[in-house]
N, C-alpha and C positions, 0 to 999 in steps of 0.2 A: 504493500500500499505505499503510495508517495504522499508525501506532505505538500499540500498548496501552499506557495508563497503569495501573501497579499501585499500588493505594491501601494497599498493607500496610505496617504499621510494623515488620514482622519483619526487614526488611534494613536498618533505620535505624543509623545509628552516631552516638552522642554522645560528643564528645571535651571533655574538661574540663582547662583549665589553672588552676593556682593559684600566683599571684606570690608569691615569697619563701618558699614553703613545700615546694614539690615541683620537682624539676629536670627532669621529664620530663611530657608530656601524658597523661591517663589516660582509657582509654577505658572508659565507664560500660556496665555488663551486669548480666543477670539482672533484667529489669524486672519488675514485677507482673504478673500474669495480667490479660489485657484492658485495662490501663490503665497505660501506661507514663509518660507526662507530659502535663501540660496547663497552659494560660494560666489563671490564676485571675481574671484580668480582661483586657478588650480594652484597647489602646493609646489614650488619650484624646490626639486631636490638634488640637482646636479648641474654644473656649468661644464660645457665641453669647448674643446678648439681643436682643430686638425691641423698638424705640424705641416711643414712643406713636404715632408717625405711621407706623408699619408698615416701618420700615427695619430690615433685619438687620445687626448690628453683629457682627463675628467677629475672632477673634484665636487665633494659634497657641499652644498650651500645651505645654510640654515634660511628659512623664510616663513614669514607670518601667514596666517590664514584669514582673509577677509569675508566676513559673512554679513548679510543683509537680512534682517527679520522684518517681516511685513505684517502690520496689523490693520484691522479694520479700525475705523474711527471711533467706534464705541467700545473698543477693548478696555477692559479693566485692567490690563498689563501696561498700558501707557503712562498711568501715574507713577507707577515704579520707575519709568525711564525720565518721567518729568523730575522725580525727586533725584535722581542721579544726576541729571544735567544741571539742577539748580545747586545741589551741594557742590558739584565740581567747580561751577562757575563762581560759587561764593568763597570756596577756600583756595580756589586756584590750584587744584590738584586733580589726579586722576585715580578712581577707584578701581579695585581690582575686581574683575568679574571672573566667575568660573561657572561652567554650564554642563549638563547633561541631556542628551538628546536620545530618547527610547523610541525605537521604531519596532513596535510589536509585531507587525506583519512580516517583518524580515527576520525578526529574533536578533536584531542588533541594537547595541548601545554606542554611543560616541560622546567621550568626555572632552570638553574644551577646557582648557586651561590658561590661566594668567592672561586674561583678555582685558580690554579696556573699551568704553564707549566711545567711538572715534568721530561719528556724526549722528545727527539726529533731526527729523521732522518735527518741530515743536508745534506745528499748527496743520489740521487737516486741510487739504485743498477744498475750496468752496464750490464743488460741481453741484448737479442736481441734486446728489445725495452727498455728504462729506466724503472726501477722498482717504484712501489708506494712508497710514504713516510708516515711515521705515526708520529703521533703527540700524545702524552700521557698527559693528564690533569687530576688533581685531584681535585675533586669538594668537598666543604664542605656540601652541601645540593642540593637535586633535589626535586623539587615541581612539581607534575603534576596538570594540570588543562584543562578545556574544552577551545575551541576556543571561 
């Protein structure tokens, strides 16, 4: 009997922790329709160059992972990012974020470490209905694991 893999993001759970600002993890909710999150670029793992005699030279390159989270204008997760933004601007500091994304359908977990809020839409667009708001976080590391 084969196990069916579900590729829906509807049962995904994203939990965020904010060091020194909140005492408990926050479960993010009310994602934007059809587009909850995305990586804005792939992780770069190596750089290469080809010598004039045809030898490939290669080396590991550390790189950050840039992620965009998209929320419906009415999401109760947005006041969390409002608070982080306000605290960061007032204290002129950056707060450390850590996250965990559970994808139940795939049986996978992704841990995001040592991140920070890098960009944020403070106000929704005033379309016929209020537009989605985007939160950009840069992570030091992303670690995949099973559930």
